[in-house]
PDB file with SEQRES, HELIX, SHEET and CRYST1 records, atoms N, CA, C and O in Angstrom:
SEQRES   1 A   84  MET GLU ASP SER LEU ILE LEU TYR GLU ALA LEU ARG CYS          
SEQRES   2 A   84  ILE HIS ILE ASP LEU LEU CYS VAL GLN HIS HIS PRO ASN          
SEQRES   3 A   84  ASP ARG PRO ASN MET THR SER ILE VAL THR LEU LEU SER          
SEQRES   4 A   84  ASN GLU ASN ALA LEU PRO LEU LEU HIS ASP PRO SER TYR          
SEQRES   5 A   84  LEU ILE LYS ASP ILE SER THR GLU ARG GLU ALA SER SER          
SEQRES   6 A   84  GLU ASP PHE ALA LEU PHE SER VAL ASN ASP VAL ILE ILE          
SEQRES   7 A   84  SER ILE LEU SER ASP ARG                                      
HELIX    1 AA1 LEU A    7  CYS A   20  1                                  14    
HELIX    2 AA2 PRO A   25  ASP A   27  5                                   3    
HELIX    3 AA3 MET A   31  SER A   39  1                                   9    
HELIX    4 AA4 SER A   51  LEU A   53  5                                   3    
HELIX    5 AA5 ILE A   57  GLU A   60  5                                   4    
HELIX    6 AA6 SER A   65  PHE A   68  1                                   4    
CRYST1    1.000    1.000    1.000  90.00  90.00  90.00 P 1           1          
ATOM      1  N   MET A   1      51.715 225.118 124.838  1.00  0.00           N  
ATOM      2  CA  MET A   1      51.742 223.767 124.436  1.00  0.00           C  
ATOM      3  C   MET A   1      50.367 223.419 123.775  1.00  0.00           C  
ATOM      4  O   MET A   1      50.310 222.552 122.904  1.00  0.00           O  
ATOM      5  N   GLU A   2      49.326 224.062 124.172  1.00  0.00           N  
ATOM      6  CA  GLU A   2      48.017 223.778 123.570  1.00  0.00           C  
ATOM      7  C   GLU A   2      48.007 224.051 122.124  1.00  0.00           C  
ATOM      8  O   GLU A   2      47.365 223.330 121.361  1.00  0.00           O  
ATOM      9  N   ASP A   3      48.727 225.115 121.691  1.00  0.00           N  
ATOM     10  CA  ASP A   3      48.730 225.492 120.275  1.00  0.00           C  
ATOM     11  C   ASP A   3      49.486 224.503 119.409  1.00  0.00           C  
ATOM     12  O   ASP A   3      49.193 224.363 118.221  1.00  0.00           O  
ATOM     13  N   SER A   4      50.481 223.800 120.011  1.00  0.00           N  
ATOM     14  CA  SER A   4      51.268 222.810 119.256  1.00  0.00           C  
ATOM     15  C   SER A   4      50.692 221.421 119.266  1.00  0.00           C  
ATOM     16  O   SER A   4      51.176 220.540 118.556  1.00  0.00           O  
ATOM     17  N   LEU A   5      49.643 221.207 120.077  1.00  0.00           N  
ATOM     18  CA  LEU A   5      49.014 219.900 120.224  1.00  0.00           C  
ATOM     19  C   LEU A   5      48.110 219.599 119.013  1.00  0.00           C  
ATOM     20  O   LEU A   5      47.283 220.421 118.619  1.00  0.00           O  
ATOM     21  N   ILE A   6      48.288 218.427 118.450  1.00  0.00           N  
ATOM     22  CA  ILE A   6      47.371 217.966 117.414  1.00  0.00           C  
ATOM     23  C   ILE A   6      46.617 216.835 118.054  1.00  0.00           C  
ATOM     24  O   ILE A   6      47.164 215.754 118.275  1.00  0.00           O  
ATOM     25  N   LEU A   7      45.332 217.087 118.357  1.00  0.00           N  
ATOM     26  CA  LEU A   7      44.549 216.195 119.136  1.00  0.00           C  
ATOM     27  C   LEU A   7      44.474 214.790 118.573  1.00  0.00           C  
ATOM     28  O   LEU A   7      44.541 213.827 119.337  1.00  0.00           O  
ATOM     29  N   TYR A   8      44.332 214.632 117.225  1.00  0.00           N  
ATOM     30  CA  TYR A   8      44.243 213.351 116.614  1.00  0.00           C  
ATOM     31  C   TYR A   8      45.480 212.509 116.898  1.00  0.00           C  
ATOM     32  O   TYR A   8      45.394 211.325 117.223  1.00  0.00           O  
ATOM     33  N   GLU A   9      46.681 213.188 116.757  1.00  0.00           N  
ATOM     34  CA  GLU A   9      47.923 212.484 116.982  1.00  0.00           C  
ATOM     35  C   GLU A   9      48.066 212.095 118.453  1.00  0.00           C  
ATOM     36  O   GLU A   9      48.507 210.986 118.756  1.00  0.00           O  
ATOM     37  N   ALA A  10      47.705 212.981 119.358  1.00  0.00           N  
ATOM     38  CA  ALA A  10      47.791 212.675 120.804  1.00  0.00           C  
ATOM     39  C   ALA A  10      46.924 211.493 121.148  1.00  0.00           C  
ATOM     40  O   ALA A  10      47.365 210.588 121.857  1.00  0.00           O  
ATOM     41  N   LEU A  11      45.693 211.479 120.659  1.00  0.00           N  
ATOM     42  CA  LEU A  11      44.724 210.375 120.963  1.00  0.00           C  
ATOM     43  C   LEU A  11      45.223 209.064 120.351  1.00  0.00           C  
ATOM     44  O   LEU A  11      45.037 207.995 120.931  1.00  0.00           O  
ATOM     45  N   ARG A  12      45.853 209.149 119.183  1.00  0.00           N  
ATOM     46  CA  ARG A  12      46.422 207.952 118.551  1.00  0.00           C  
ATOM     47  C   ARG A  12      47.568 207.413 119.427  1.00  0.00           C  
ATOM     48  O   ARG A  12      47.629 206.205 119.658  1.00  0.00           O  
ATOM     49  N   CYS A  13      48.448 208.246 119.906  1.00  0.00           N  
ATOM     50  CA  CYS A  13      49.535 207.813 120.796  1.00  0.00           C  
ATOM     51  C   CYS A  13      49.020 207.195 122.046  1.00  0.00           C  
ATOM     52  O   CYS A  13      49.548 206.176 122.491  1.00  0.00           O  
ATOM     53  N   ILE A  14      47.980 207.787 122.651  1.00  0.00           N  
ATOM     54  CA  ILE A  14      47.417 207.213 123.866  1.00  0.00           C  
ATOM     55  C   ILE A  14      46.839 205.870 123.531  1.00  0.00           C  
ATOM     56  O   ILE A  14      47.015 204.942 124.321  1.00  0.00           O  
ATOM     57  N   HIS A  15      46.176 205.699 122.445  1.00  0.00           N  
ATOM     58  CA  HIS A  15      45.556 204.366 122.084  1.00  0.00           C  
ATOM     59  C   HIS A  15      46.671 203.355 121.912  1.00  0.00           C  
ATOM     60  O   HIS A  15      46.538 202.221 122.374  1.00  0.00           O  
ATOM     61  N   ILE A  16      47.759 203.721 121.269  1.00  0.00           N  
ATOM     62  CA  ILE A  16      48.887 202.786 121.060  1.00  0.00           C  
ATOM     63  C   ILE A  16      49.504 202.444 122.461  1.00  0.00           C  
ATOM     64  O   ILE A  16      49.845 201.290 122.720  1.00  0.00           O  
ATOM     65  N   ASP A  17      49.635 203.415 123.312  1.00  0.00           N  
ATOM     66  CA  ASP A  17      50.132 203.181 124.668  1.00  0.00           C  
ATOM     67  C   ASP A  17      49.287 202.153 125.363  1.00  0.00           C  
ATOM     68  O   ASP A  17      49.820 201.231 125.981  1.00  0.00           O  
ATOM     69  N   LEU A  18      47.948 202.286 125.278  1.00  0.00           N  
ATOM     70  CA  LEU A  18      47.050 201.354 125.943  1.00  0.00           C  
ATOM     71  C   LEU A  18      47.145 199.949 125.287  1.00  0.00           C  
ATOM     72  O   LEU A  18      46.950 198.947 125.974  1.00  0.00           O  
ATOM     73  N   LEU A  19      47.426 199.868 124.038  1.00  0.00           N  
ATOM     74  CA  LEU A  19      47.636 198.578 123.376  1.00  0.00           C  
ATOM     75  C   LEU A  19      48.842 197.865 124.023  1.00  0.00           C  
ATOM     76  O   LEU A  19      48.838 196.647 124.201  1.00  0.00           O  
ATOM     77  N   CYS A  20      49.876 198.665 124.369  1.00  0.00           N  
ATOM     78  CA  CYS A  20      51.119 198.106 124.939  1.00  0.00           C  
ATOM     79  C   CYS A  20      50.977 197.584 126.357  1.00  0.00           C  
ATOM     80  O   CYS A  20      51.857 196.873 126.842  1.00  0.00           O  
ATOM     81  N   VAL A  21      49.908 197.916 127.015  1.00  0.00           N  
ATOM     82  CA  VAL A  21      49.723 197.467 128.418  1.00  0.00           C  
ATOM     83  C   VAL A  21      48.564 196.524 128.582  1.00  0.00           C  
ATOM     84  O   VAL A  21      48.019 196.388 129.678  1.00  0.00           O  
ATOM     85  N   GLN A  22      48.179 195.871 127.510  1.00  0.00           N  
ATOM     86  CA  GLN A  22      47.056 194.937 127.548  1.00  0.00           C  
ATOM     87  C   GLN A  22      47.403 193.819 128.573  1.00  0.00           C  
ATOM     88  O   GLN A  22      48.571 193.483 128.773  1.00  0.00           O  
ATOM     89  N   HIS A  23      46.374 193.270 129.199  1.00  0.00           N  
ATOM     90  CA  HIS A  23      46.579 192.240 130.207  1.00  0.00           C  
ATOM     91  C   HIS A  23      47.263 191.018 129.702  1.00  0.00           C  
ATOM     92  O   HIS A  23      48.170 190.515 130.365  1.00  0.00           O  
ATOM     93  N   HIS A  24      46.882 190.517 128.575  1.00  0.00           N  
ATOM     94  CA  HIS A  24      47.481 189.319 127.986  1.00  0.00           C  
ATOM     95  C   HIS A  24      48.588 189.712 127.049  1.00  0.00           C  
ATOM     96  O   HIS A  24      48.342 190.524 126.157  1.00  0.00           O  
ATOM     97  N   PRO A  25      49.797 189.196 127.185  1.00  0.00           N  
ATOM     98  CA  PRO A  25      50.916 189.548 126.306  1.00  0.00           C  
ATOM     99  C   PRO A  25      50.676 189.360 124.867  1.00  0.00           C  
ATOM    100  O   PRO A  25      51.227 190.098 124.050  1.00  0.00           O  
ATOM    101  N   ASN A  26      49.841 188.360 124.493  1.00  0.00           N  
ATOM    102  CA  ASN A  26      49.539 188.140 123.063  1.00  0.00           C  
ATOM    103  C   ASN A  26      48.713 189.238 122.447  1.00  0.00           C  
ATOM    104  O   ASN A  26      48.653 189.386 121.227  1.00  0.00           O  
ATOM    105  N   ASP A  27      48.078 190.007 123.306  1.00  0.00           N  
ATOM    106  CA  ASP A  27      47.276 191.152 122.789  1.00  0.00           C  
ATOM    107  C   ASP A  27      48.096 192.388 122.585  1.00  0.00           C  
ATOM    108  O   ASP A  27      47.606 193.341 121.978  1.00  0.00           O  
ATOM    109  N   ARG A  28      49.319 192.425 123.057  1.00  0.00           N  
ATOM    110  CA  ARG A  28      50.199 193.564 122.968  1.00  0.00           C  
ATOM    111  C   ARG A  28      50.964 193.546 121.651  1.00  0.00           C  
ATOM    112  O   ARG A  28      51.410 192.482 121.220  1.00  0.00           O  
ATOM    113  N   PRO A  29      51.127 194.696 121.000  1.00  0.00           N  
ATOM    114  CA  PRO A  29      51.899 194.753 119.714  1.00  0.00           C  
ATOM    115  C   PRO A  29      53.367 194.618 119.965  1.00  0.00           C  
ATOM    116  O   PRO A  29      53.856 195.005 121.026  1.00  0.00           O  
ATOM    117  N   ASN A  30      54.088 194.073 119.002  1.00  0.00           N  
ATOM    118  CA  ASN A  30      55.563 194.059 119.069  1.00  0.00           C  
ATOM    119  C   ASN A  30      56.110 195.362 118.616  1.00  0.00           C  
ATOM    120  O   ASN A  30      55.327 196.209 118.187  1.00  0.00           O  
ATOM    121  N   MET A  31      57.412 195.604 118.674  1.00  0.00           N  
ATOM    122  CA  MET A  31      57.980 196.894 118.338  1.00  0.00           C  
ATOM    123  C   MET A  31      57.839 197.257 116.851  1.00  0.00           C  
ATOM    124  O   MET A  31      57.681 198.429 116.509  1.00  0.00           O  
ATOM    125  N   THR A  32      57.896 196.288 116.007  1.00  0.00           N  
ATOM    126  CA  THR A  32      57.666 196.527 114.554  1.00  0.00           C  
ATOM    127  C   THR A  32      56.248 197.025 114.309  1.00  0.00           C  
ATOM    128  O   THR A  32      56.047 197.920 113.487  1.00  0.00           O  
ATOM    129  N   SER A  33      55.258 196.463 115.006  1.00  0.00           N  
ATOM    130  CA  SER A  33      53.896 196.834 114.844  1.00  0.00           C  
ATOM    131  C   SER A  33      53.677 198.259 115.429  1.00  0.00           C  
ATOM    132  O   SER A  33      52.894 199.043 114.892  1.00  0.00           O  
ATOM    133  N   ILE A  34      54.373 198.568 116.520  1.00  0.00           N  
ATOM    134  CA  ILE A  34      54.228 199.876 117.091  1.00  0.00           C  
ATOM    135  C   ILE A  34      54.761 200.950 116.160  1.00  0.00           C  
ATOM    136  O   ILE A  34      54.139 202.004 116.022  1.00  0.00           O  
ATOM    137  N   VAL A  35      55.872 200.715 115.530  1.00  0.00           N  
ATOM    138  CA  VAL A  35      56.454 201.655 114.601  1.00  0.00           C  
ATOM    139  C   VAL A  35      55.503 201.868 113.418  1.00  0.00           C  
ATOM    140  O   VAL A  35      55.289 202.989 112.955  1.00  0.00           O  
ATOM    141  N   THR A  36      54.939 200.742 112.946  1.00  0.00           N  
ATOM    142  CA  THR A  36      53.950 200.811 111.809  1.00  0.00           C  
ATOM    143  C   THR A  36      52.754 201.627 112.260  1.00  0.00           C  
ATOM    144  O   THR A  36      52.323 202.526 111.538  1.00  0.00           O  
ATOM    145  N   LEU A  37      52.210 201.344 113.425  1.00  0.00           N  
ATOM    146  CA  LEU A  37      51.014 202.097 113.929  1.00  0.00           C  
ATOM    147  C   LEU A  37      51.318 203.550 114.058  1.00  0.00           C  
ATOM    148  O   LEU A  37      50.465 204.378 113.739  1.00  0.00           O  
ATOM    149  N   LEU A  38      52.514 203.913 114.519  1.00  0.00           N  
ATOM    150  CA  LEU A  38      52.807 205.325 114.715  1.00  0.00           C  
ATOM    151  C   LEU A  38      53.058 206.030 113.396  1.00  0.00           C  
ATOM    152  O   LEU A  38      52.797 207.228 113.296  1.00  0.00           O  
ATOM    153  N   SER A  39      53.555 205.337 112.378  1.00  0.00           N  
ATOM    154  CA  SER A  39      53.871 206.004 111.097  1.00  0.00           C  
ATOM    155  C   SER A  39      52.708 205.990 110.081  1.00  0.00           C  
ATOM    156  O   SER A  39      52.733 206.777 109.135  1.00  0.00           O  
ATOM    157  N   ASN A  40      51.742 205.161 110.237  1.00  0.00           N  
ATOM    158  CA  ASN A  40      50.642 205.094 109.341  1.00  0.00           C  
ATOM    159  C   ASN A  40      49.372 205.654 109.975  1.00  0.00           C  
ATOM    160  O   ASN A  40      49.301 205.795 111.196  1.00  0.00           O  
ATOM    161  N   GLU A  41      48.413 205.960 109.193  1.00  0.00           N  
ATOM    162  CA  GLU A  41      47.147 206.463 109.700  1.00  0.00           C  
ATOM    163  C   GLU A  41      46.053 205.442 109.531  1.00  0.00           C  
ATOM    164  O   GLU A  41      44.880 205.803 109.425  1.00  0.00           O  
ATOM    165  N   ASN A  42      46.406 204.185 109.503  1.00  0.00           N  
ATOM    166  CA  ASN A  42      45.363 203.127 109.362  1.00  0.00           C  
ATOM    167  C   ASN A  42      44.649 203.022 110.637  1.00  0.00           C  
ATOM    168  O   ASN A  42      45.071 203.605 111.636  1.00  0.00           O  
ATOM    169  N   ALA A  43      43.510 202.254 110.652  1.00  0.00           N  
ATOM    170  CA  ALA A  43      42.714 202.082 111.824  1.00  0.00           C  
ATOM    171  C   ALA A  43      43.508 201.236 112.865  1.00  0.00           C  
ATOM    172  O   ALA A  43      44.249 200.315 112.524  1.00  0.00           O  
ATOM    173  N   LEU A  44      43.313 201.591 114.091  1.00  0.00           N  
ATOM    174  CA  LEU A  44      44.026 200.909 115.156  1.00  0.00           C  
ATOM    175  C   LEU A  44      43.246 199.708 115.667  1.00  0.00           C  
ATOM    176  O   LEU A  44      42.015 199.708 115.649  1.00  0.00           O  
ATOM    177  N   PRO A  45      43.986 198.648 116.140  1.00  0.00           N  
ATOM    178  CA  PRO A  45      43.253 197.469 116.673  1.00  0.00           C  
ATOM    179  C   PRO A  45      42.418 197.935 117.893  1.00  0.00           C  
ATOM    180  O   PRO A  45      42.717 198.929 118.554  1.00  0.00           O  
ATOM    181  N   LEU A  46      41.347 197.141 118.143  1.00  0.00           N  
ATOM    182  CA  LEU A  46      40.505 197.413 119.300  1.00  0.00           C  
ATOM    183  C   LEU A  46      41.187 197.064 120.578  1.00  0.00           C  
ATOM    184  O   LEU A  46      41.993 196.135 120.626  1.00  0.00           O  
ATOM    185  N   LEU A  47      40.869 197.810 121.643  1.00  0.00           N  
ATOM    186  CA  LEU A  47      41.447 197.522 122.949  1.00  0.00           C  
ATOM    187  C   LEU A  47      40.561 196.584 123.687  1.00  0.00           C  
ATOM    188  O   LEU A  47      39.339 196.617 123.550  1.00  0.00           O  
ATOM    189  N   HIS A  48      41.170 195.752 124.467  1.00  0.00           N  
ATOM    190  CA  HIS A  48      40.458 194.844 125.412  1.00  0.00           C  
ATOM    191  C   HIS A  48      40.338 195.549 126.729  1.00  0.00           C  
ATOM    192  O   HIS A  48      40.911 196.630 126.864  1.00  0.00           O  
ATOM    193  N   ASP A  49      39.652 195.038 127.700  1.00  0.00           N  
ATOM    194  CA  ASP A  49      39.553 195.613 128.942  1.00  0.00           C  
ATOM    195  C   ASP A  49      40.983 195.810 129.551  1.00  0.00           C  
ATOM    196  O   ASP A  49      41.824 194.914 129.474  1.00  0.00           O  
ATOM    197  N   PRO A  50      41.221 196.954 130.129  1.00  0.00           N  
ATOM    198  CA  PRO A  50      42.544 197.159 130.818  1.00  0.00           C  
ATOM    199  C   PRO A  50      42.686 196.180 131.927  1.00  0.00           C  
ATOM    200  O   PRO A  50      41.698 195.702 132.484  1.00  0.00           O  
ATOM    201  N   SER A  51      43.957 195.866 132.266  1.00  0.00           N  
ATOM    202  CA  SER A  51      44.223 194.863 133.338  1.00  0.00           C  
ATOM    203  C   SER A  51      43.725 195.350 134.676  1.00  0.00           C  
ATOM    204  O   SER A  51      43.393 194.529 135.531  1.00  0.00           O  
ATOM    205  N   TYR A  52      43.659 196.635 134.896  1.00  0.00           N  
ATOM    206  CA  TYR A  52      43.181 197.066 136.184  1.00  0.00           C  
ATOM    207  C   TYR A  52      41.716 196.956 136.366  1.00  0.00           C  
ATOM    208  O   TYR A  52      41.208 197.191 137.462  1.00  0.00           O  
ATOM    209  N   LEU A  53      40.997 196.599 135.306  1.00  0.00           N  
ATOM    210  CA  LEU A  53      39.580 196.399 135.424  1.00  0.00           C  
ATOM    211  C   LEU A  53      39.224 194.904 135.534  1.00  0.00           C  
ATOM    212  O   LEU A  53      38.064 194.576 135.786  1.00  0.00           O  
ATOM    213  N   ILE A  54      40.154 194.031 135.357  1.00  0.00           N  
ATOM    214  CA  ILE A  54      39.906 192.615 135.454  1.00  0.00           C  
ATOM    215  C   ILE A  54      39.745 192.225 136.930  1.00  0.00           C  
ATOM    216  O   ILE A  54      40.605 192.524 137.758  1.00  0.00           O  
ATOM    217  N   LYS A  55      38.671 191.577 137.231  1.00  0.00           N  
ATOM    218  CA  LYS A  55      38.321 191.179 138.618  1.00  0.00           C  
ATOM    219  C   LYS A  55      39.389 190.250 139.195  1.00  0.00           C  
ATOM    220  O   LYS A  55      39.762 189.271 138.548  1.00  0.00           O  
ATOM    221  N   ASP A  56      39.877 190.531 140.371  1.00  0.00           N  
ATOM    222  CA  ASP A  56      40.832 189.676 140.996  1.00  0.00           C  
ATOM    223  C   ASP A  56      40.080 188.802 142.016  1.00  0.00           C  
ATOM    224  O   ASP A  56      39.441 189.300 142.942  1.00  0.00           O  
ATOM    225  N   ILE A  57      40.180 187.500 141.809  1.00  0.00           N  
ATOM    226  CA  ILE A  57      39.416 186.540 142.611  1.00  0.00           C  
ATOM    227  C   ILE A  57      39.898 186.595 144.050  1.00  0.00           C  
ATOM    228  O   ILE A  57      39.086 186.432 144.961  1.00  0.00           O  
ATOM    229  N   SER A  58      41.226 186.826 144.303  1.00  0.00           N  
ATOM    230  CA  SER A  58      41.718 186.806 145.658  1.00  0.00           C  
ATOM    231  C   SER A  58      41.203 187.890 146.470  1.00  0.00           C  
ATOM    232  O   SER A  58      41.273 187.777 147.694  1.00  0.00           O  
ATOM    233  N   THR A  59      40.658 188.998 145.913  1.00  0.00           N  
ATOM    234  CA  THR A  59      40.120 190.093 146.764  1.00  0.00           C  
ATOM    235  C   THR A  59      38.724 189.778 147.228  1.00  0.00           C  
ATOM    236  O   THR A  59      38.209 190.466 148.109  1.00  0.00           O  
ATOM    237  N   GLU A  60      38.071 188.739 146.659  1.00  0.00           N  
ATOM    238  CA  GLU A  60      36.724 188.451 147.026  1.00  0.00           C  
ATOM    239  C   GLU A  60      36.613 187.587 148.260  1.00  0.00           C  
ATOM    240  O   GLU A  60      35.528 187.469 148.828  1.00  0.00           O  
ATOM    241  N   ARG A  61      37.724 186.968 148.700  1.00  0.00           N  
ATOM    242  CA  ARG A  61      37.704 186.133 149.887  1.00  0.00           C  
ATOM    243  C   ARG A  61      38.967 186.366 150.640  1.00  0.00           C  
ATOM    244  O   ARG A  61      39.918 186.961 150.134  1.00  0.00           O  
ATOM    245  N   GLU A  62      38.970 185.883 151.882  1.00  0.00           N  
ATOM    246  CA  GLU A  62      40.187 186.073 152.693  1.00  0.00           C  
ATOM    247  C   GLU A  62      41.270 185.152 152.226  1.00  0.00           C  
ATOM    248  O   GLU A  62      41.013 184.048 151.745  1.00  0.00           O  
ATOM    249  N   ALA A  63      42.483 185.616 152.372  1.00  0.00           N  
ATOM    250  CA  ALA A  63      43.639 184.809 151.996  1.00  0.00           C  
ATOM    251  C   ALA A  63      43.842 183.662 153.024  1.00  0.00           C  
ATOM    252  O   ALA A  63      43.761 183.881 154.233  1.00  0.00           O  
ATOM    253  N   SER A  64      44.098 182.474 152.528  1.00  0.00           N  
ATOM    254  CA  SER A  64      44.328 181.296 153.432  1.00  0.00           C  
ATOM    255  C   SER A  64      45.789 180.883 153.164  1.00  0.00           C  
ATOM    256  O   SER A  64      46.484 181.413 152.297  1.00  0.00           O  
ATOM    257  N   SER A  65      46.187 179.912 153.965  1.00  0.00           N  
ATOM    258  CA  SER A  65      47.577 179.450 153.803  1.00  0.00           C  
ATOM    259  C   SER A  65      47.739 178.697 152.485  1.00  0.00           C  
ATOM    260  O   SER A  65      48.852 178.574 151.974  1.00  0.00           O  
ATOM    261  N   GLU A  66      46.637 178.194 151.935  1.00  0.00           N  
ATOM    262  CA  GLU A  66      46.739 177.553 150.650  1.00  0.00           C  
ATOM    263  C   GLU A  66      47.039 178.517 149.532  1.00  0.00           C  
ATOM    264  O   GLU A  66      47.669 178.136 148.545  1.00  0.00           O  
ATOM    265  N   ASP A  67      46.587 179.810 149.662  1.00  0.00           N  
ATOM    266  CA  ASP A  67      46.814 180.800 148.707  1.00  0.00           C  
ATOM    267  C   ASP A  67      48.288 181.161 148.622  1.00  0.00           C  
ATOM    268  O   ASP A  67      48.777 181.465 147.534  1.00  0.00           O  
ATOM    269  N   PHE A  68      49.004 181.137 149.729  1.00  0.00           N  
ATOM    270  CA  PHE A  68      50.389 181.504 149.758  1.00  0.00           C  
ATOM    271  C   PHE A  68      51.269 180.454 149.035  1.00  0.00           C  
ATOM    272  O   PHE A  68      52.374 180.771 148.595  1.00  0.00           O  
ATOM    273  N   ALA A  69      50.778 179.222 148.917  1.00  0.00           N  
ATOM    274  CA  ALA A  69      51.479 178.176 148.207  1.00  0.00           C  
ATOM    275  C   ALA A  69      51.536 178.509 146.669  1.00  0.00           C  
ATOM    276  O   ALA A  69      52.426 178.026 145.968  1.00  0.00           O  
ATOM    277  N   LEU A  70      50.583 179.334 146.165  1.00  0.00           N  
ATOM    278  CA  LEU A  70      50.599 179.684 144.772  1.00  0.00           C  
ATOM    279  C   LEU A  70      51.701 180.610 144.357  1.00  0.00           C  
ATOM    280  O   LEU A  70      52.049 180.700 143.179  1.00  0.00           O  
ATOM    281  N   PHE A  71      52.249 181.301 145.329  1.00  0.00           N  
ATOM    282  CA  PHE A  71      53.232 182.366 144.992  1.00  0.00           C  
ATOM    283  C   PHE A  71      54.657 181.777 145.193  1.00  0.00           C  
ATOM    284  O   PHE A  71      54.896 180.958 146.080  1.00  0.00           O  
ATOM    285  N   SER A  72      55.551 182.220 144.355  1.00  0.00           N  
ATOM    286  CA  SER A  72      56.935 181.747 144.508  1.00  0.00           C  
ATOM    287  C   SER A  72      57.624 182.616 145.584  1.00  0.00           C  
ATOM    288  O   SER A  72      57.253 183.770 145.797  1.00  0.00           O  
ATOM    289  N   VAL A  73      58.574 182.069 146.213  1.00  0.00           N  
ATOM    290  CA  VAL A  73      59.326 182.745 147.231  1.00  0.00           C  
ATOM    291  C   VAL A  73      60.698 183.091 146.663  1.00  0.00           C  
ATOM    292  O   VAL A  73      61.463 182.201 146.292  1.00  0.00           O  
ATOM    293  N   ASN A  74      61.002 184.359 146.598  1.00  0.00           N  
ATOM    294  CA  ASN A  74      62.290 184.769 146.079  1.00  0.00           C  
ATOM    295  C   ASN A  74      63.351 184.846 147.211  1.00  0.00           C  
ATOM    296  O   ASN A  74      63.118 185.495 148.231  1.00  0.00           O  
ATOM    297  N   ASP A  75      64.433 184.228 147.037  1.00  0.00           N  
ATOM    298  CA  ASP A  75      65.508 184.279 148.055  1.00  0.00           C  
ATOM    299  C   ASP A  75      66.235 185.582 147.844  1.00  0.00           C  
ATOM    300  O   ASP A  75      66.764 185.868 146.770  1.00  0.00           O  
ATOM    301  N   VAL A  76      66.243 186.388 148.940  1.00  0.00           N  
ATOM    302  CA  VAL A  76      66.907 187.672 148.886  1.00  0.00           C  
ATOM    303  C   VAL A  76      67.964 187.705 149.973  1.00  0.00           C  
ATOM    304  O   VAL A  76      67.719 187.340 151.122  1.00  0.00           O  
ATOM    305  N   ILE A  77      69.126 188.146 149.584  1.00  0.00           N  
ATOM    306  CA  ILE A  77      70.270 188.256 150.481  1.00  0.00           C  
ATOM    307  C   ILE A  77      70.508 189.756 150.706  1.00  0.00           C  
ATOM    308  O   ILE A  77      70.671 190.518 149.753  1.00  0.00           O  
ATOM    309  N   ILE A  78      70.524 190.158 151.962  1.00  0.00           N  
ATOM    310  CA  ILE A  78      70.834 191.524 152.304  1.00  0.00           C  
ATOM    311  C   ILE A  78      72.199 191.621 152.794  1.00  0.00           C  
ATOM    312  O   ILE A  78      72.555 191.007 153.800  1.00  0.00           O  
ATOM    313  N   SER A  79      73.004 192.394 152.101  1.00  0.00           N  
ATOM    314  CA  SER A  79      74.393 192.578 152.498  1.00  0.00           C  
ATOM    315  C   SER A  79      74.571 193.886 153.206  1.00  0.00           C  
ATOM    316  O   SER A  79      74.098 194.933 152.764  1.00  0.00           O  
ATOM    317  N   ILE A  80      75.293 193.800 154.364  1.00  0.00           N  
ATOM    318  CA  ILE A  80      75.566 195.082 155.078  1.00  0.00           C  
ATOM    319  C   ILE A  80      77.052 195.370 154.921  1.00  0.00           C  
ATOM    320  O   ILE A  80      77.895 194.547 155.277  1.00  0.00           O  
ATOM    321  N   LEU A  81      77.359 196.530 154.393  1.00  0.00           N  
ATOM    322  CA  LEU A  81      78.745 196.949 154.192  1.00  0.00           C  
ATOM    323  C   LEU A  81      79.288 197.429 155.500  1.00  0.00           C  
ATOM    324  O   LEU A  81      78.589 198.116 156.245  1.00  0.00           O  
ATOM    325  N   SER A  82      80.522 197.087 155.806  1.00  0.00           N  
ATOM    326  CA  SER A  82      81.167 197.581 157.042  1.00  0.00           C  
ATOM    327  C   SER A  82      82.653 197.788 156.708  1.00  0.00           C  
ATOM    328  O   SER A  82      83.206 197.237 155.757  1.00  0.00           O  
ATOM    329  N   ASP A  83      83.254 198.627 157.568  1.00  0.00           N  
ATOM    330  CA  ASP A  83      84.682 198.922 157.432  1.00  0.00           C  
ATOM    331  C   ASP A  83      85.491 197.685 157.869  1.00  0.00           C  
ATOM    332  O   ASP A  83      85.029 196.821 158.614  1.00  0.00           O  
ATOM    333  N   ARG A  84      86.686 197.665 157.368  1.00  0.00           N  
ATOM    334  CA  ARG A  84      87.692 196.675 157.768  1.00  0.00           C  
ATOM    335  C   ARG A  84      88.516 197.210 158.847  1.00  0.00           C  
ATOM    336  O   ARG A  84      89.423 196.531 159.326  1.00  0.00           O  
TER     337      ARG A  84                                                      
END                                                                             
């Protein structure tokens, strides 16, 4: 596989992949832009900090009951199948 690898193309694909997982949706390219980026050899847009590097405020302090009010509660129904 090493012989068939073109390093420039692999790095370009990784860069485009990282553009697709930017923290803010407005920073992510749409599908038309992705196809253009893959088919052309133009310069790629700059990457912002990955979302996993963005500091999470909730990890700096203990969670309180007020913090839980910020999250939505999803109603989940669990069905148990049984014979008739």
